[in-house]
N, CA, C and O atoms as a printed pandas DataFrame, in Angstrom:
     atom_number atom_name residue_name chain_id  residue_number  x_coord  y_coord  z_coord
0              1         N          MET        A               1   86.301   71.255  103.212
1              2        CA          MET        A               1   85.995   70.492  102.013
2              3         C          MET        A               1   86.057   68.989  102.356
3              4         O          MET        A               1   86.992   68.543  103.021
4              5         N          ASP        A               2   85.067   68.220  101.904
5              6        CA          ASP        A               2   85.058   66.803  102.109
6              7         C          ASP        A               2   86.125   66.112  101.316
7              8         O          ASP        A               2   86.011   65.986  100.097
8              9         N          LYS        A               3   87.190   65.648  102.003
9             10        CA          LYS        A               3   88.317   65.036  101.315
10            11         C          LYS        A               3   87.963   63.846  100.464
11            12         O          LYS        A               3   88.617   63.588   99.453
12            13         N          ALA        A               4   86.947   63.121  100.849
13            14        CA          ALA        A               4   86.554   61.939  100.102
14            15         C          ALA        A               4   85.971   62.397   98.714
15            16         O          ALA        A               4   86.015   61.617   97.763
16            17         N          LYS        A               5   85.449   63.601   98.594
17            18        CA          LYS        A               5   84.868   64.077   97.350
18            19         C          LYS        A               5   85.852   65.016   96.541
19            20         O          LYS        A               5   85.598   65.345   95.382
20            21         N          SER        A               6   86.915   65.404   97.169
21            22        CA          SER        A               6   87.888   66.303   96.561
22            23         C          SER        A               6   88.667   65.650   95.439
23            24         O          SER        A               6   89.188   64.546   95.603
24            25         N          LYS        A               7   88.752   66.334   94.278
25            26        CA          LYS        A               7   89.550   65.830   93.189
26            27         C          LYS        A               7   90.775   66.762   92.961
27            28         O          LYS        A               7   91.460   66.660   91.944
28            29         N          GLY        A               8   91.020   67.635   93.897
29            30        CA          GLY        A               8   92.163   68.523   93.784
30            31         C          GLY        A               8   93.046   68.435   94.950
31            32         O          GLY        A               8   93.006   67.447   95.683
32            33         N          ILE        A               9   93.861   69.440   95.166
33            34        CA          ILE        A               9   94.740   69.498   96.371
34            35         C          ILE        A               9   94.291   70.675   97.215
35            36         O          ILE        A               9   93.733   71.654   96.718
36            37         N          GLU        A              10   94.555   70.548   98.520
37            38        CA          GLU        A              10   94.329   71.634   99.441
38            39         C          GLU        A              10   95.601   72.281   99.773
39            40         O          GLU        A              10   96.569   71.589  100.092
40            41         N          ILE        A              11   95.670   73.582   99.720
41            42        CA          ILE        A              11   96.851   74.324  100.021
42            43         C          ILE        A              11   96.605   75.136  101.299
43            44         O          ILE        A              11   95.666   75.928  101.365
44            45         N          ALA        A              12   97.436   74.937  102.286
45            46        CA          ALA        A              12   97.315   75.669  103.541
46            47         C          ALA        A              12   97.851   77.095  103.361
47            48         O          ALA        A              12   98.979   77.275  102.904
48            49         N          ALA        A              13   97.064   78.089  103.710
49            50        CA          ALA        A              13   97.460   79.477  103.607
50            51         C          ALA        A              13   96.471   80.332  104.499
51            52         O          ALA        A              13   95.462   79.838  105.002
52            53         N          LYS        A              14   96.824   81.587  104.644
53            54        CA          LYS        A              14   95.950   82.442  105.398
54            55         C          LYS        A              14   94.986   83.159  104.481
55            56         O          LYS        A              14   95.325   83.437  103.331
56            57         N          ALA        A              15   93.786   83.468  104.964
57            58        CA          ALA        A              15   92.836   84.228  104.141
58            59         C          ALA        A              15   93.490   85.540  103.713
59            60         O          ALA        A              15   94.117   86.239  104.508
60            61         N          GLY        A              16   93.320   85.847  102.421
61            62        CA          GLY        A              16   93.886   87.078  101.858
62            63         C          GLY        A              16   95.266   86.875  101.234
63            64         O          GLY        A              16   95.764   87.747  100.522
64            65         N          ASP        A              17   95.898   85.687  101.512
65            66        CA          ASP        A              17   97.166   85.418  100.847
66            67         C          ASP        A              17   96.988   85.330   99.334
67            68         O          ASP        A              17   95.920   84.918   98.881
68            69         N          PRO        A              18   97.989   85.700   98.533
69            70        CA          PRO        A              18   97.868   85.629   97.110
70            71         C          PRO        A              18   97.794   84.218   96.553
71            72         O          PRO        A              18   98.429   83.303   97.078
72            73         N          VAL        A              19   97.031   84.045   95.505
73            74        CA          VAL        A              19   96.998   82.764   94.761
74            75         C          VAL        A              19   97.726   83.023   93.468
75            76         O          VAL        A              19   97.352   83.928   92.722
76            77         N          ASN        A              20   98.778   82.237   93.176
77            78        CA          ASN        A              20   99.567   82.455   91.957
78            79         C          ASN        A              20   99.306   81.234   91.032
79            80         O          ASN        A              20   99.136   80.106   91.495
80            81         N          ALA        A              21   99.283   81.499   89.764
81            82        CA          ALA        A              21   99.178   80.425   88.732
82            83         C          ALA        A              21  100.374   79.556   88.735
83            84         O          ALA        A              21  101.484   79.991   89.041
84            85         N          ALA        A              22  100.135   78.246   88.372
85            86        CA          ALA        A              22  101.216   77.240   88.368
86            87         C          ALA        A              22  102.345   77.639   87.411
87            88         O          ALA        A              22  103.524   77.416   87.689
88            89         N          THR        A              23  101.962   78.225   86.295
89            90        CA          THR        A              23  102.929   78.660   85.299
90            91         C          THR        A              23  102.194   79.661   84.297
91            92         O          THR        A              23  100.989   79.874   84.427
92            93         N          LEU        A              24  102.883   80.218   83.379
93            94        CA          LEU        A              24  102.252   81.123   82.431
94            95         C          LEU        A              24  101.186   80.479   81.649
95            96         O          LEU        A              24  101.291   79.294   81.334
96            97         N          GLY        A              25  100.120   81.221   81.300
97            98        CA          GLY        A              25   99.036   80.667   80.508
98            99         C          GLY        A              25   98.011   81.757   80.209
99           100         O          GLY        A              25   98.220   82.928   80.526
100          101         N          ARG        A              26   96.898   81.352   79.592
101          102        CA          ARG        A              26   95.865   82.260   79.232
102          103         C          ARG        A              26   94.603   81.949   80.067
103          104         O          ARG        A              26   94.169   80.799   80.135
104          105         N          VAL        A              27   94.023   82.985   80.698
105          106        CA          VAL        A              27   92.796   82.778   81.425
106          107         C          VAL        A              27   91.658   82.542   80.489
107          108         O          VAL        A              27   91.355   83.387   79.646
108          109         N          VAL        A              28   90.998   81.368   80.623
109          110        CA          VAL        A              28   89.876   81.010   79.767
110          111         C          VAL        A              28   88.561   81.167   80.508
111          112         O          VAL        A              28   87.497   81.149   79.889
112          113         N          PHE        A              29   88.613   81.316   81.793
113          114        CA          PHE        A              29   87.382   81.569   82.597
114          115         C          PHE        A              29   87.762   82.248   83.888
115          116         O          PHE        A              29   88.741   81.855   84.521
116          117         N          ALA        A              30   87.031   83.237   84.289
117          118        CA          ALA        A              30   87.167   83.895   85.561
118          119         C          ALA        A              30   85.802   84.404   85.962
119          120         O          ALA        A              30   85.259   85.290   85.302
120          121         N          GLY        A              31   85.240   83.874   87.012
121          122        CA          GLY        A              31   83.956   84.350   87.435
122          123         C          GLY        A              31   83.314   83.386   88.440
123          124         O          GLY        A              31   83.995   82.551   89.036
124          125         N          ASP        A              32   81.976   83.518   88.619
125          126        CA          ASP        A              32   81.258   82.692   89.515
126          127         C          ASP        A              32   80.968   81.311   88.805
127          128         O          ASP        A              32   80.169   81.236   87.872
128          129         N          GLY        A              33   81.638   80.255   89.282
129          130        CA          GLY        A              33   81.413   78.935   88.806
130          131         C          GLY        A              33   80.328   78.250   89.649
131          132         O          GLY        A              33   79.876   78.797   90.655
132          133         N          ASP        A              34   79.933   77.089   89.240
133          134        CA          ASP        A              34   78.951   76.345   90.058
134          135         C          ASP        A              34   79.571   75.912   91.338
135          136         O          ASP        A              34   80.794   75.832   91.450
136          137         N          LYS        A              35   78.728   75.622   92.331
137          138        CA          LYS        A              35   79.200   75.079   93.593
138          139         C          LYS        A              35   79.870   73.747   93.315
139          140         O          LYS        A              35   79.362   73.040   92.444
140          141         N          PRO        A              36   80.908   73.340   93.928
141          142        CA          PRO        A              36   81.479   73.966   95.155
142          143         C          PRO        A              36   82.577   74.988   94.888
143          144         O          PRO        A              36   83.179   75.469   95.848
144          145         N          TYR        A              37   82.874   75.348   93.638
145          146        CA          TYR        A              37   84.046   76.144   93.315
146          147         C          TYR        A              37   83.829   77.635   93.429
147          148         O          TYR        A              37   84.808   78.352   93.633
148          149         N          VAL        A              38   82.628   78.154   93.315
149          150        CA          VAL        A              38   82.216   79.534   93.409
150          151         C          VAL        A              38   83.166   80.463   92.633
151          152         O          VAL        A              38   83.115   80.422   91.404
152          153         N          LYS        A              39   83.998   81.269   93.219
153          154        CA          LYS        A              39   84.864   82.201   92.462
154          155         C          LYS        A              39   85.997   81.358   91.851
155          156         O          LYS        A              39   86.917   80.924   92.546
156          157         N          LEU        A              40   85.904   81.152   90.587
157          158        CA          LEU        A              40   86.748   80.151   89.885
158          159         C          LEU        A              40   87.553   80.848   88.750
159          160         O          LEU        A              40   87.066   81.735   88.049
160          161         N          ILE        A              41   88.783   80.394   88.629
161          162        CA          ILE        A              41   89.657   80.860   87.544
162          163         C          ILE        A              41   90.174   79.586   86.887
163          164         O          ILE        A              41   90.645   78.675   87.569
164          165         N          VAL        A              42   90.084   79.522   85.534
165          166        CA          VAL        A              42   90.643   78.390   84.790
166          167         C          VAL        A              42   91.670   78.956   83.813
167          168         O          VAL        A              42   91.383   79.898   83.075
168          169         N          ILE        A              43   92.862   78.375   83.815
169          170        CA          ILE        A              43   93.953   78.806   82.970
170          171         C          ILE        A              43   94.436   77.683   82.055
171          172         O          ILE        A              43   94.741   76.578   82.503
172          173         N          LYS        A              44   94.496   77.997   80.766
173          174        CA          LYS        A              44   95.055   77.071   79.800
174          175         C          LYS        A              44   96.527   77.439   79.598
175          176         O          LYS        A              44   96.854   78.539   79.152
176          177         N          HIS        A              45   97.392   76.504   79.933
177          178        CA          HIS        A              45   98.860   76.801   79.899
178          179         C          HIS        A              45   99.412   76.341   78.520
179          180         O          HIS        A              45  100.270   77.017   77.952
180          181         N          ASP        A              46   98.949   75.253   78.009
181          182        CA          ASP        A              46   99.296   74.789   76.659
182          183         C          ASP        A              46   98.336   73.704   76.256
183          184         O          ASP        A              46   97.315   73.563   76.930
184          185         N          ASP        A              47   98.562   72.920   75.217
185          186        CA          ASP        A              47   97.625   71.978   74.705
186          187         C          ASP        A              47   97.442   70.802   75.718
187          188         O          ASP        A              47   96.436   70.097   75.634
188          189         N          MET        A              48   98.348   70.584   76.630
189          190        CA          MET        A              48   98.305   69.501   77.558
190          191         C          MET        A              48   97.933   69.850   78.989
191          192         O          MET        A              48   97.509   68.977   79.746
192          193         N          LEU        A              49   98.090   71.156   79.384
193          194        CA          LEU        A              49   97.887   71.515   80.756
194          195         C          LEU        A              49   96.840   72.663   80.915
195          196         O          LEU        A              49   96.954   73.736   80.322
196          197         N          VAL        A              50   95.831   72.364   81.743
197          198        CA          VAL        A              50   94.813   73.305   82.139
198          199         C          VAL        A              50   94.729   73.205   83.670
199          200         O          VAL        A              50   94.635   72.107   84.219
200          201         N          THR        A              51   94.763   74.389   84.373
201          202        CA          THR        A              51   94.607   74.339   85.829
202          203         C          THR        A              51   93.360   75.194   86.221
203          204         O          THR        A              51   92.970   76.143   85.542
204          205         N          ALA        A              52   92.766   74.772   87.380
205          206        CA          ALA        A              52   91.595   75.473   87.840
206          207         C          ALA        A              52   91.852   75.875   89.286
207          208         O          ALA        A              52   92.410   75.092   90.055
208          209         N          TYR        A              53   91.472   77.023   89.647
209          210        CA          TYR        A              53   91.670   77.572   90.979
210          211         C          TYR        A              53   90.301   78.011   91.534
211          212         O          TYR        A              53   89.744   79.019   91.099
212          213         N          GLY        A              54   89.795   77.279   92.455
213          214        CA          GLY        A              54   88.441   77.554   93.008
214          215         C          GLY        A              54   88.476   78.020   94.430
215          216         O          GLY        A              54   89.543   78.069   95.042
216          217         N          HIS        A              55   87.317   78.369   94.976
217          218        CA          HIS        A              55   87.146   78.800   96.332
218          219         C          HIS        A              55   87.894   80.102   96.672
219          220         O          HIS        A              55   88.278   80.305   97.824
220          221         N          ASN        A              56   88.100   80.966   95.699
221          222        CA          ASN        A              56   88.821   82.210   95.910
222          223         C          ASN        A              56   87.949   83.230   96.663
223          224         O          ASN        A              56   86.726   83.261   96.525
224          225         N          ARG        A              57   88.630   84.059   97.462
225          226        CA          ARG        A              57   87.903   85.127   98.123
226          227         C          ARG        A              57   87.672   86.264   97.174
227          228         O          ARG        A              57   86.583   86.838   97.187
228          229         N          LYS        A              58   88.628   86.629   96.350
229          230        CA          LYS        A              58   88.562   87.753   95.461
230          231         C          LYS        A              58   89.311   87.432   94.195
231          232         O          LYS        A              58   90.446   86.958   94.246
232          233         N          LEU        A              59   88.696   87.683   93.063
233          234        CA          LEU        A              59   89.408   87.417   91.777
234          235         C          LEU        A              59   90.143   88.672   91.378
235          236         O          LEU        A              59   89.554   89.752   91.337
236          237         N          LEU        A              60   91.449   88.541   91.078
237          238        CA          LEU        A              60   92.268   89.691   90.694
238          239         C          LEU        A              60   92.676   89.561   89.205
239          240         O          LEU        A              60   92.732   90.566   88.496
240          241         N          VAL        A              61   92.952   88.362   88.743
241          242        CA          VAL        A              61   93.307   88.056   87.375
242          243         C          VAL        A              61   94.210   89.144   86.732
243          244         O          VAL        A              61   93.823   89.928   85.865
244          245         N          LYS        A              62   95.402   89.100   87.237
245          246        CA          LYS        A              62   96.438   89.954   86.666
246          247         C          LYS        A              62   97.748   89.142   86.660
247          248         O          LYS        A              62   97.857   88.098   87.303
248          249         N          GLU        A              63   98.713   89.648   85.928
249          250        CA          GLU        A              63   99.967   88.937   85.801
250          251         C          GLU        A              63  100.570   88.694   87.198
251          252         O          GLU        A              63  100.732   89.627   87.984
252          253         N          GLY        A              64  100.904   87.399   87.496
253          254        CA          GLY        A              64  101.438   87.073   88.813
254          255         C          GLY        A              64  100.357   86.552   89.709
255          256         O          GLY        A              64  100.089   85.351   89.750
256          257         N          THR        A              65   99.727   87.465   90.437
257          258        CA          THR        A              65   98.704   87.075   91.423
258          259         C          THR        A              65   97.325   87.055   90.698
259          260         O          THR        A              65   96.935   88.021   90.042
260          261         N          ILE        A              66   96.614   85.923   90.847
261          262        CA          ILE        A              66   95.366   85.761   90.202
262          263         C          ILE        A              66   94.160   85.872   91.096
263          264         O          ILE        A              66   93.050   86.113   90.622
264          265         N          ALA        A              67   94.367   85.696   92.403
265          266        CA          ALA        A              67   93.220   85.743   93.344
266          267         C          ALA        A              67   93.751   85.857   94.772
267          268         O          ALA        A              67   94.964   85.892   94.980
268          269         N          GLU        A              68   92.858   85.915   95.750
269          270        CA          GLU        A              68   93.177   85.893   97.185
270          271         C          GLU        A              68   92.569   84.653   97.822
271          272         O          GLU        A              68   91.461   84.251   97.466
272          273         N          MET        A              69   93.288   84.041   98.767
273          274        CA          MET        A              69   92.831   82.909   99.465
274          275         C          MET        A              69   91.553   83.279  100.306
275          276         O          MET        A              69   91.450   84.386  100.834
276          277         N          PRO        A              70   90.617   82.344  100.405
277          278        CA          PRO        A              70   89.404   82.631  101.211
278          279         C          PRO        A              70   89.604   82.266  102.652
279          280         O          PRO        A              70   90.582   81.606  103.005
280          281         N          ALA        A              71   88.689   82.688  103.485
281          282        CA          ALA        A              71   88.575   82.116  104.833
282          283         C          ALA        A              71   87.742   80.913  104.749
283          284         O          ALA        A              71   86.830   80.865  103.924
284          285         N          THR        A              72   88.004   79.876  105.594
285          286        CA          THR        A              72   87.175   78.672  105.529
286          287         C          THR        A              72   86.580   78.405  106.919
287          288         O          THR        A              72   86.853   79.112  107.889
288          289         N          ASP        A              73   85.764   77.362  106.966
289          290        CA          ASP        A              73   85.172   76.973  108.227
290          291         C          ASP        A              73   86.236   76.556  109.182
291          292         O          ASP        A              73   85.974   76.561  110.385
292          293         N          HIS        A              74   87.420   76.194  108.755
293          294        CA          HIS        A              74   88.508   75.708  109.639
294          295         C          HIS        A              74   89.381   76.846  110.152
295          296         O          HIS        A              74   90.321   76.595  110.906
296          297         N          GLY        A              75   89.093   78.122  109.756
297          298        CA          GLY        A              75   89.774   79.257  110.204
298          299         C          GLY        A              75   91.094   79.538  109.463
299          300         O          GLY        A              75   91.815   80.459  109.846
300          301         N          ASN        A              76   91.435   78.752  108.393
301          302        CA          ASN        A              76   92.551   79.097  107.636
302          303         C          ASN        A              76   92.104   79.256  106.136
303          304         O          ASN        A              76   90.910   79.365  105.854
304          305         N          GLY        A              77   93.003   79.265  105.268
305          306        CA          GLY        A              77   92.693   79.535  103.880
306          307         C          GLY        A              77   92.854   78.304  103.003
307          308         O          GLY        A              77   93.050   78.461  101.798
308          309         N          SER        A              78   92.786   77.120  103.518
309          310        CA          SER        A              78   92.939   75.929  102.698
310          311         C          SER        A              78   91.894   75.966  101.575
311          312         O          SER        A              78   90.729   76.300  101.786
312          313         N          MET        A              79   92.352   75.617  100.405
313          314        CA          MET        A              79   91.415   75.556   99.278
314          315         C          MET        A              79   91.449   74.111   98.765
315          316         O          MET        A              79   90.747   73.778   97.811
């Protein structure tokens, strides 16, 4: 991902590692988003906090684990 264009954080992990939500909330979107996010999950936690999780390898959307980390061009699962 081009760091100059990134508006999020990159998390180092291995492909297939679980992606967990920041805190409890309600999934308001799970599916194919527009590029660059592709497999995207959006969670509304309360009136002030909404988080988005993009670049997922597989969407699971269940309590606890919501997705799997993807493989990237760099050989790790940074998202």
